[in-house]
C-alpha positions in Angstrom: 50.7 -49.7 61.2 50.8 -46.9 58.5 52.2 -43.7 59.6 52.2 -40.2 58.1 55.0 -37.9 58.5 56.1 -34.4 57.8 59.2 -32.4 58.7 58.2 -32.3 62.2 57.9 -36.1 62.6 54.8 -38.3 62.8 51.3 -36.5 62.2 49.1 -39.4 61.9 48.6 -43.0 62.0 46.3 -46.0 61.0 46.3 -49.3 62.5 45.5 -51.5 59.7 45.4 -55.4 59.1 46.6 -55.8 55.5 45.9 -59.5 55.3 42.3 -59.1 56.2 41.7 -55.5 54.6 40.6 -54.2 58.2 41.1 -50.7 59.3 41.1 -50.7 63.3 41.7 -46.9 63.7 43.1 -44.0 62.2 44.2 -40.8 64.0 45.8 -37.4 63.2 47.5 -34.7 65.2 44.7 -31.8 65.8 46.9 -29.3 64.1 47.3 -31.4 60.9 43.7 -32.1 60.3 43.4 -29.6 57.8 46.4 -30.6 55.5 44.9 -33.6 54.3 46.7 -36.0 56.5 43.5 -38.3 56.9 43.1 -38.5 53.1 46.6 -39.6 52.5 46.3 -42.3 55.2 43.0 -43.4 53.8 44.6 -43.5 50.3 47.6 -45.6 51.6 45.0 -48.1 53.4 43.5 -48.5 50.0 46.6 -49.0 48.3 47.9 -51.7 50.8 44.6 -53.6 51.1 44.5 -57.0 49.8 40.7 -57.4 49.4 38.8 -54.8 47.2 36.4 -54.0 50.2 37.9 -52.6 53.4 36.0 -53.1 56.8 36.4 -51.2 60.0 36.1 -51.4 63.7 34.0 -48.9 65.6 35.0 -50.0 69.3 37.7 -47.6 70.2 38.2 -49.3 73.5 39.2 -52.5 71.8 41.7 -50.5 69.4 43.3 -49.0 72.7 43.5 -52.6 74.1 45.2 -53.9 70.8 47.6 -51.0 70.6 48.7 -51.6 74.2 49.1 -55.3 73.7 51.2 -55.0 70.6 53.1 -51.6 71.1 52.8 -51.0 75.1 51.4 -47.9 76.4 52.6 -45.2 74.3 51.5 -42.2 72.1 51.7 -43.0 68.5 52.0 -39.4 67.5 54.8 -38.4 69.8 56.5 -41.8 69.9 56.6 -41.4 73.8 55.3 -43.5 76.7 52.0 -42.4 78.0 
């Protein structure tokens, strides 16, 4: 998982499989969307990718199951349990 942070803490995250160069999910806090957080996260995904082409998932329910299985039921942006 890649995380974008500022002085207030986590403001966005991307669930990314580096070895497969596959982006599962990307999310930013609503109040940070105009500050380029998603663009910075996407740039980090491109930097970390092993392969030149990056694939992505469109199934958000699948991502929620993956997050819960790997990290438990918590909010990635607040770091607190859901």
